[in-house]
C-alpha positions as CSV (number, residue, x, y, z in Angstrom):
1,M,25.8,-56.8,-46.9
2,D,29.1,-56.2,-48.6
3,V,28.9,-52.8,-50.3
4,P,31.9,-50.2,-49.3
5,T,30.5,-48.0,-47.4
6,K,32.2,-45.0,-45.0
7,T,32.0,-45.5,-41.4
8,L,28.9,-44.1,-39.4
9,P,29.4,-42.4,-35.9
10,E,27.4,-44.6,-33.5
11,R,23.9,-43.5,-33.1
12,R,20.9,-44.2,-31.1
13,P,17.7,-44.6,-31.2
14,T,15.2,-42.0,-29.5
15,D,13.3,-43.1,-26.3
16,G,10.0,-43.0,-28.8
17,M,12.0,-45.5,-31.1
18,L,13.2,-47.3,-28.7
19,A,10.1,-47.9,-26.8
20,L,8.2,-49.2,-30.0
21,A,11.1,-51.4,-30.8
22,K,10.8,-53.2,-27.3
23,D,7.0,-53.4,-27.8
24,I,7.4,-55.5,-30.9
25,A,10.4,-57.4,-28.9
26,E,8.0,-58.6,-26.1
27,D,4.6,-58.9,-28.5
28,R,2.9,-55.9,-26.7
29,K,0.0,-54.6,-28.7
30,R,0.0,-50.8,-28.2
31,D,-1.6,-49.6,-31.0
32,A,-4.3,-52.8,-31.3
33,A,-7.9,-50.8,-32.2
34,E,-11.1,-52.4,-32.2
35,P,-13.2,-53.1,-35.6
36,S,-13.9,-49.8,-37.2
37,T,-15.4,-47.7,-40.8
38,V,-14.7,-44.8,-42.9
39,P,-16.4,-43.3,-45.2
40,A,-16.1,-43.8,-48.7
41,S,-17.1,-40.1,-49.2
42,V,-14.0,-39.1,-47.5
43,Y,-11.9,-40.1,-50.6
44,T,-14.3,-39.6,-53.6
45,D,-16.0,-36.0,-52.7
46,P,-14.5,-33.2,-54.1
47,E,-16.0,-30.9,-51.6
48,Y,-14.4,-33.0,-49.0
49,W,-11.1,-32.6,-50.6
50,A,-11.7,-28.2,-51.1
51,R,-11.8,-28.5,-47.0
52,E,-9.0,-30.3,-46.9
53,K,-6.9,-27.8,-48.8
54,A,-8.6,-24.9,-47.1
55,A,-8.2,-26.2,-43.9
56,I,-5.1,-28.5,-43.6
57,Y,-3.2,-28.3,-46.9
58,D,-3.0,-24.3,-47.3
59,R,-2.3,-23.8,-44.0
60,M,-0.2,-26.5,-42.3
61,P,3.4,-26.8,-41.9
62,Q,5.0,-29.4,-44.5
63,I,7.7,-31.2,-45.5
64,L,8.9,-29.7,-49.0
65,C,12.1,-31.8,-49.7
66,P,14.8,-33.5,-47.4
67,S,18.3,-31.0,-47.1
68,A,19.9,-33.7,-49.4
69,L,18.1,-32.0,-52.4
70,L,20.2,-28.6,-52.1
71,P,23.4,-30.0,-50.7
72,D,26.0,-26.8,-51.2
73,P,25.7,-23.0,-51.0
74,G,24.3,-21.3,-53.9
75,M,21.5,-23.7,-55.1
76,A,18.3,-23.4,-56.0
77,V,15.1,-25.5,-57.2
78,P,11.9,-24.8,-58.2
79,H,9.0,-26.0,-56.9
80,D,4.8,-26.5,-58.4
81,A,3.9,-28.9,-57.1
82,T,2.2,-27.5,-54.1
83,G,-0.4,-25.5,-55.8
84,R,2.0,-22.1,-55.4
85,P,4.9,-21.2,-57.4
86,L,8.0,-21.9,-55.1
87,L,12.2,-21.0,-55.3
88,I,13.7,-23.3,-52.9
89,T,17.5,-21.9,-52.4
90,R,20.5,-22.7,-50.0
91,D,22.0,-19.1,-49.3
92,A,25.6,-18.7,-48.6
93,E,25.4,-19.5,-45.2
94,G,24.1,-22.7,-45.8
95,D,20.8,-21.7,-44.9
96,A,17.4,-23.0,-46.4
97,H,14.7,-20.7,-47.8
98,V,11.4,-21.0,-49.1
99,F,10.6,-18.2,-51.3
100,L,7.9,-17.5,-54.4
101,N,9.5,-17.7,-57.4
102,V,8.3,-14.5,-58.1
103,C,10.0,-11.4,-59.7
104,R,9.0,-8.5,-57.6
105,H,9.3,-6.4,-60.7
106,R,6.4,-7.4,-62.7
107,G,5.5,-10.4,-61.5
108,T,7.0,-13.1,-63.7
109,R,7.9,-16.8,-63.1
110,L,12.4,-15.9,-61.6
111,V,13.4,-19.3,-62.1
112,E,12.4,-21.3,-64.8
113,G,12.1,-25.7,-65.3
114,A,12.6,-27.9,-62.5
115,E,16.2,-29.3,-62.0
116,V,18.5,-28.1,-59.1
117,Q,20.8,-25.3,-60.5
118,C,24.5,-24.3,-59.0
119,T,24.1,-20.4,-58.9
120,K,24.7,-17.4,-56.9
121,K,22.4,-15.4,-58.9
122,L,19.1,-15.3,-60.0
123,V,17.9,-12.9,-62.9
124,C,14.8,-12.7,-64.1
125,P,14.3,-13.5,-67.6
126,Y,12.3,-10.4,-68.5
127,H,13.7,-7.3,-67.6
128,A,16.9,-8.9,-65.9
129,W,16.5,-7.9,-62.6
130,T,19.2,-9.9,-60.3
131,Y,18.7,-11.6,-56.7
132,A,20.9,-13.3,-54.4
133,V,19.8,-17.0,-53.6
134,D,19.3,-15.6,-49.8
135,G,16.3,-13.3,-51.5
136,R,17.8,-9.5,-51.8
137,L,17.3,-7.7,-54.9
138,L,20.9,-7.1,-56.3
139,A,20.6,-5.1,-59.2
140,L,18.1,-3.9,-62.1
141,P,19.1,-2.9,-65.4
142,R,18.5,1.3,-65.7
143,P,18.2,2.2,-62.0
144,D,17.9,5.6,-63.4
145,T,14.3,4.9,-64.6
146,F,13.2,4.0,-60.8
147,P,13.2,7.0,-59.0
148,G,13.5,6.4,-55.4
149,L,13.3,2.7,-55.6
150,E,14.8,0.8,-52.4
151,K,16.5,-2.5,-53.0
152,G,16.1,-3.3,-49.3
153,E,12.0,-3.1,-50.5
154,Y,11.9,-5.1,-53.4
155,G,13.8,-8.7,-51.6
156,L,11.9,-12.1,-53.0
157,V,8.6,-13.0,-50.9
158,E,9.6,-15.3,-48.1
159,L,7.0,-18.1,-46.7
160,P,8.0,-19.5,-42.9
161,S,10.6,-22.6,-43.3
162,R,12.3,-24.5,-40.9
163,E,15.3,-26.9,-41.6
164,T,15.8,-29.8,-39.4
165,G,16.3,-33.7,-38.8
166,G,17.7,-33.4,-42.8
167,L,14.4,-31.9,-43.9
168,I,13.1,-28.8,-45.4
169,W,9.6,-27.3,-44.2
170,F,7.1,-24.2,-44.5
171,C,4.2,-22.8,-44.2
172,P,1.9,-21.6,-46.9
173,Q,0.6,-19.1,-43.6
174,G,2.7,-16.9,-41.4
175,E,-0.2,-17.2,-38.4
176,T,0.0,-20.8,-38.4
177,A,3.7,-21.4,-39.0
178,D,4.5,-23.4,-36.0
179,F,7.7,-25.8,-36.0
180,G,7.8,-26.8,-32.6
181,L,6.7,-30.5,-34.0
182,A,8.8,-30.5,-36.9
183,N,11.9,-30.3,-34.3
184,T,9.9,-33.2,-32.5
185,L,10.2,-35.0,-35.4
186,G,13.3,-33.5,-36.3
187,E,15.1,-36.0,-32.9
188,D,14.5,-39.4,-34.6
189,F,15.2,-37.9,-38.0
190,D,18.8,-37.0,-36.1
191,A,19.0,-40.4,-35.1
192,L,19.0,-41.8,-38.4
193,G,21.5,-39.8,-39.7
194,M,19.4,-38.5,-42.2
195,G,20.7,-34.9,-42.2
196,D,24.0,-36.7,-43.1
197,H,23.2,-39.0,-46.2
198,V,23.3,-37.7,-49.7
199,L,20.6,-37.6,-53.0
200,F,20.8,-41.0,-54.5
201,R,17.9,-40.9,-56.6
202,R,14.4,-38.5,-57.1
203,K,11.1,-39.3,-59.0
204,T,7.7,-38.1,-59.0
205,H,5.2,-40.6,-60.0
206,E,1.1,-38.9,-60.7
207,V,-1.1,-41.2,-59.1
208,A,-5.0,-41.6,-59.5
209,G,-6.0,-41.6,-56.2
210,N,-7.0,-39.7,-53.0
211,W,-3.6,-38.8,-51.2
212,K,-5.3,-40.5,-47.9
213,L,-5.1,-44.0,-49.8
214,I,-1.8,-43.7,-50.4
215,M,-1.6,-42.8,-47.1
216,D,-3.9,-46.0,-45.4
217,A,-1.1,-48.4,-47.2
218,F,1.5,-47.2,-44.5
219,L,-0.7,-46.6,-41.5
220,E,-1.1,-50.4,-41.7
221,S,0.6,-54.1,-41.4
222,Y,-2.2,-55.8,-42.7
223,H,-1.3,-55.6,-46.6
224,V,2.4,-56.4,-45.9
225,T,2.8,-60.0,-46.6
226,R,-0.1,-60.2,-49.2
227,L,0.3,-56.8,-51.3
228,H,3.8,-57.3,-51.3
229,A,4.7,-61.4,-50.9
230,K,6.3,-61.2,-54.2
231,T,9.0,-57.9,-53.0
232,I,9.2,-57.1,-49.8
233,G,6.8,-59.4,-48.2
234,P,8.9,-62.2,-46.7
235,F,10.9,-59.9,-44.9
236,F,8.6,-59.2,-42.7
237,K,6.4,-60.8,-39.8
238,D,2.7,-60.8,-39.7
239,G,1.0,-58.7,-37.2
240,A,4.3,-57.5,-35.8
241,T,3.8,-53.8,-35.3
242,S,3.5,-51.1,-32.9
243,G,3.1,-47.2,-33.4
244,D,1.9,-43.9,-31.6
245,M,1.0,-40.0,-32.5
246,I,3.6,-37.1,-32.1
247,G,1.2,-34.6,-32.1
248,P,-0.9,-35.5,-35.4
249,H,1.9,-37.3,-36.7
250,S,2.1,-41.0,-36.6
251,R,4.9,-43.3,-35.8
252,S,4.9,-46.4,-36.3
253,A,7.7,-49.8,-36.4
254,V,7.2,-53.4,-38.2
255,G,8.8,-56.4,-37.2
256,R,11.5,-57.8,-39.5
257,L,11.8,-61.5,-39.6
258,E,15.0,-61.1,-38.2
259,E,15.5,-62.6,-34.5
260,M,15.5,-59.7,-32.2
261,E,16.6,-62.2,-28.9
262,G,20.3,-60.6,-27.9
263,I,20.3,-57.8,-30.1
264,D,21.3,-54.6,-28.2
265,L,18.0,-52.1,-30.0
266,A,19.8,-49.3,-28.2
267,D,22.4,-49.9,-31.1
268,M,20.3,-47.7,-33.9
269,A,22.3,-50.4,-36.8
270,A,21.8,-53.5,-35.1
271,L,17.4,-51.9,-34.5
272,R,17.5,-51.3,-38.3
273,R,18.0,-54.1,-39.1
274,V,15.4,-56.3,-37.0
275,V,12.2,-53.2,-37.2
276,T,11.4,-50.7,-39.8
277,F,10.6,-47.8,-39.0
278,A,7.9,-45.4,-40.9
279,Y,6.7,-41.8,-39.7
280,Q,3.6,-41.1,-41.3
281,L,3.3,-37.4,-41.6
282,L,0.0,-34.9,-41.5
283,P,-0.9,-33.8,-44.1
284,G,1.1,-36.0,-46.6
285,A,5.0,-36.9,-46.4
286,L,6.2,-40.5,-45.4
287,I,9.7,-41.4,-44.0
288,I,10.5,-45.2,-44.4
289,P,13.7,-46.0,-43.1
290,S,15.2,-49.5,-44.5
291,P,18.0,-50.7,-43.0
292,D,20.8,-49.1,-45.0
293,Y,18.5,-45.9,-47.0
294,I,15.8,-43.8,-46.0
295,N,12.9,-42.8,-48.7
296,V,11.0,-39.6,-48.2
297,M,7.6,-39.6,-50.0
298,V,6.0,-36.0,-50.3
299,M,2.2,-36.4,-51.5
300,M,0.9,-33.4,-53.3
301,P,-2.8,-33.4,-53.9
302,Q,-4.2,-31.9,-57.4
303,A,-7.4,-32.8,-56.9
304,H,-9.9,-35.3,-54.7
305,D,-8.8,-38.4,-56.9
306,R,-5.3,-36.7,-58.6
307,T,-2.1,-36.9,-56.6
308,L,1.6,-36.6,-57.3
309,V,4.4,-38.0,-55.3
310,E,7.9,-37.1,-55.0
311,D,10.2,-39.8,-53.7
312,F,13.5,-39.0,-52.8
313,M,16.5,-42.0,-51.6
314,L,18.5,-40.9,-49.9
315,I,21.7,-43.0,-48.6
316,P,24.8,-42.7,-46.2
317,E,27.3,-41.7,-49.1
318,H,28.0,-41.2,-52.9
319,P,28.5,-44.6,-55.0
320,A,32.5,-45.3,-55.0
321,T,32.4,-48.3,-56.9
322,D,30.2,-50.0,-59.5
323,K,29.6,-52.6,-57.2
324,A,28.3,-50.0,-54.6
325,R,26.2,-48.0,-57.1
326,D,24.4,-51.3,-58.6
327,H,23.6,-52.2,-54.9
328,W,22.0,-49.2,-54.6
329,E,20.0,-48.7,-58.2
330,R,18.9,-52.8,-57.3
331,S,17.2,-50.8,-54.3
332,W,16.0,-48.0,-56.0
333,A,14.0,-50.7,-57.9
334,L,12.6,-52.2,-55.9
335,L,11.1,-49.7,-53.9
336,D,10.2,-47.2,-56.0
337,G,9.6,-49.0,-59.2
338,G,8.6,-52.2,-57.2
339,V,7.1,-51.5,-53.6
340,F,5.6,-48.1,-54.2
341,A,4.4,-47.4,-57.8
342,S,3.5,-51.0,-58.9
343,E,2.3,-52.4,-55.3
344,D,1.3,-49.2,-53.1
345,F,-0.2,-46.2,-55.6
346,R,-1.6,-48.9,-57.9
347,A,-3.4,-50.3,-54.7
348,A,-4.4,-46.2,-54.3
349,E,-5.5,-46.6,-57.8
350,L,-7.7,-49.3,-58.3
351,G,-9.6,-48.5,-54.5
352,Q,-10.4,-45.2,-56.2
353,Q,-11.8,-46.8,-58.9
354,G,-13.7,-48.9,-56.8
355,L,-14.8,-46.6,-54.1
356,S,-16.1,-44.6,-57.1
357,T,-19.1,-46.8,-58.0
358,G,-20.6,-46.4,-54.7
359,A,-20.4,-50.0,-54.4
360,V,-18.5,-49.8,-50.7
361,P,-20.7,-46.7,-49.0
362,H,-17.9,-47.0,-45.8
363,L,-14.4,-49.0,-45.4
364,T,-14.2,-51.2,-43.2
365,L,-11.2,-51.8,-40.9
366,G,-10.0,-55.0,-38.9
367,T,-7.9,-54.4,-35.2
368,M,-4.2,-54.3,-37.6
369,E,-5.9,-51.3,-39.0
370,G,-6.4,-48.8,-36.3
371,G,-4.1,-46.6,-38.0
372,I,-5.6,-45.5,-40.3
373,R,-8.9,-44.6,-38.1
374,R,-6.4,-42.4,-36.0
375,Y,-5.0,-40.7,-39.1
376,H,-8.7,-39.6,-40.2
377,E,-9.4,-38.6,-36.6
378,T,-6.6,-36.1,-37.6
379,V,-7.8,-34.6,-40.2
380,E,-11.4,-34.6,-39.4
381,E,-9.6,-32.3,-36.2
382,A,-8.3,-30.2,-38.8
383,L,-11.5,-29.5,-40.5
384,R,-13.3,-29.1,-37.3
385,A,-10.6,-25.7,-35.7
386,V,-11.3,-23.9,-38.9
387,N,-14.9,-24.5,-39.5
């Protein structure tokens, strides 16, 4: 691709990534599945969604955003789409934090808007209580009117979080904040160099569909050459796939049309030209590394039939020329506006409409759609764990 880029360090895939690539090269069907079904009610029943929210979205560690959203110390961004008012910050030492966006004085929303702010101090708009981006209460007007107040006891409420592999994770509850698998996945994302990428574009889509219908499109390759026939479909082989599980998280690989014979699969750059990986993470995040950029999509369900999807496009470096910028703009338009919005998300909406009629009591899954069945099994296991 004739686009100026910086010299990237040589990277090697992890053993797990390499194993999936070898499956495709040697035509092994590790993830072969028997035909199966999934009840339509898991997409259409509001009560089932309420159980999912309580057991999964309100308890499990989950991705909020890529590290590239906050590239420098002294940055903060409000985040409301999880159903709680969050504030993501990067402090003077470069460490990421996730706080409740709530002033400790009277509960006022501390930072308004939804855009990233560059600031060393966070000032409440109501009474000007002032906090550092690491959460410490720095100052308050008329401290004499609060006799005995210890500023050290009035810092922002921080939620458990972890930054690994170029992603910022958080957990709504301290007792379930186990980030071990986030660290394991981070090894793959480090191999992809995601932490060294920069943010090119960010957009939130509102999809009138269940969050799992969106996820389903990234759990099987049956649709790729069909739904995406006018966009990315012609770049892929039909049915050349492999996949495995990292705890409740899915990792898959799809073979591209490029010839794999003679390719050094241990060379990450060469590997990404012949295989596209995808990560389907519970509760609802998708990592899609294309040959020269990475999409991070975070799904934030608002109801059983409505989901916000925030799409981040990460590139190796900021565009230095008009030619480079035009290349990335076209890539963004192809994936975010074409493949995702017009095809995958639209398919989820059409599926929601059809399933809501009751005409299809269960989804019939073929042998190329086993990833969907496995993902639903992980959801059901999470529900059983708290019931």
